[in-house]
C-alpha positions in Angstrom: -23.4 31.7 -16.1 -21.6 31.4 -19.6 -18.5 30.7 -17.7 -20.0 27.9 -15.7 -22.3 26.1 -18.3 -18.9 26.1 -21.0 -17.2 24.7 -18.0 -19.9 21.7 -17.5 -19.8 21.5 -21.7 -16.2 20.9 -21.1 -16.3 18.3 -18.8 -18.4 16.9 -20.1 -16.5 15.7 -23.6 -13.7 15.8 -22.2 -15.0 12.9 -20.3 -17.1 11.3 -22.9 -13.8 11.9 -25.4 -11.3 9.8 -22.6 -14.7 7.2 -21.8 -14.4 6.7 -25.7 -10.7 5.4 -26.2 -9.6 5.6 -23.9 -12.0 3.4 -21.2 -9.5 2.3 -19.4 -7.8 5.0 -17.9 -11.6 6.2 -16.4 -11.4 2.3 -14.7 -7.4 3.3 -13.3 -8.4 6.0 -12.0 -11.3 4.9 -10.0 -9.3 1.9 -9.0 -6.5 4.5 -7.8 -9.5 6.9 -6.1 -10.8 3.6 -3.5 -7.2 2.0 -3.3 -6.8 6.0 -1.9 -10.9 5.7 -0.1 -9.4 2.7 2.4 -6.4 3.8 3.4 -7.3 6.7 4.8 -11.0 4.5 6.9 -9.2 2.6 9.8 -7.4 5.8 11.0 -10.4 8.3 10.4 -12.2 4.4 12.3 -9.5 4.5 15.2 -9.5 8.7 15.1 -14.2 8.2 15.7 -13.2 5.2 18.6 -10.9 6.9 20.6 -13.3 10.6 21.4 -13.9 10.9 25.0 -16.9 11.4 26.1 -17.6 14.3 28.0 -20.2 12.6 30.0 -21.4 9.2 31.1 -23.9 7.5 28.4 -27.4 8.8 29.0 -27.2 11.4 32.2 -26.7 15.4 30.6 -25.4 17.6 33.0 -25.8 21.4 33.3 -22.9 23.8 34.9 
């Protein structure tokens, strides 16, 4: 438990330090994350849209 607490305190301290000293760095990281997610979304939507239904919609069939 002491290790978990130490890691949380370290992460908060690092985020606070970066936020004060280099606020542009955090903004760039956020933009990079969003742009990466936007590139993945069309592929996910295409994969979900191509799923085949095993039975007709609204009908349940016992084997």
